[in-house]
C-alpha positions, 0 to 999 in steps of 0.5 A: 500500499501507498502512504496514508495520504494515498488511502481512501476510506470507502464503502459501498451503499445503495441510497435511499430515494427522496420520498423516503428520506423525507418520511424518515425526516418526519419520523426522526422529528417525531423520535427527538424528543423520546431519545435524548442525548442521540447525535442524529445523523444527517438525512443527506448521509442516509444510505444503506451500506452493503459493504464497508471497505475501509482505508483503500488504495486507488488501485484497489478501488479501480479493480473493485470498480471494474467488478461492480460494473457487471455485478450492478448491471445484473441486479435489477432495481427494485424497492426495499421496505423500511421497517422498525427501529432497532439499536446496536449493540443488541444488549446493554447500552446502546450506541446506534439507532437504526432503522430497518430495511428489508431488502428484496432478494435481488438487492440481498444477492447484490450485497453478497456479489459486492462482497465477493467482488470486494474479496476478489480485489483484495479486500479482507472478508468481512466478519460481522454478518450483514444487516440492512439499515439506515444509521439514524444516530449515535450516542456518545455517553451511556444511556439506559436502553430506551423503549422504541415505538413501533413504526413503518415508513413505507418504501424506497426505490433501489436503483443505483449502487454507489462507491462512496468516499467517507471523510471523517470530521468534527461534525460527523462523516462527509460522504462523497460518491466516486463512482455510480453503478446503475441497477438494471431497469425492469 
């Protein structure tokens, strides 16, 4: 690998559509008074991470991009259902509030294909099981585990896969698309 300044922190994700984003914004507005101490994620950064890549060389990202063109074009666009709220970790003091997103079978297959493409491009295997979700916020301090209301937020269109660059800063992460791969139109 090159010098650390040559590394790009990267990940692969499916963006949510504007209508779904608007519904989730309204949901988070309703949740704010119930969930104190939560640092809310910016709605512009909401996405469904399919594969976190971590610090990556431009060469490894170029190799991955070549593989992703075929992977994305083989996956039909579809819809994901925005479901219930959840907390990470599963027990004890929560660190992350998230919204479940149920993916259709082709999108689940796309996630597996992204994992295989990442390994083929030289990235280490992902150890954690995949869970499709939108991260809504993070707690910095230890808090009691809150009771979460039941919610339902409709669906989101899933029609592109994006290779993102992630730059960490004092206000949170800034996500910049490096490449967009369109999913197959039905």
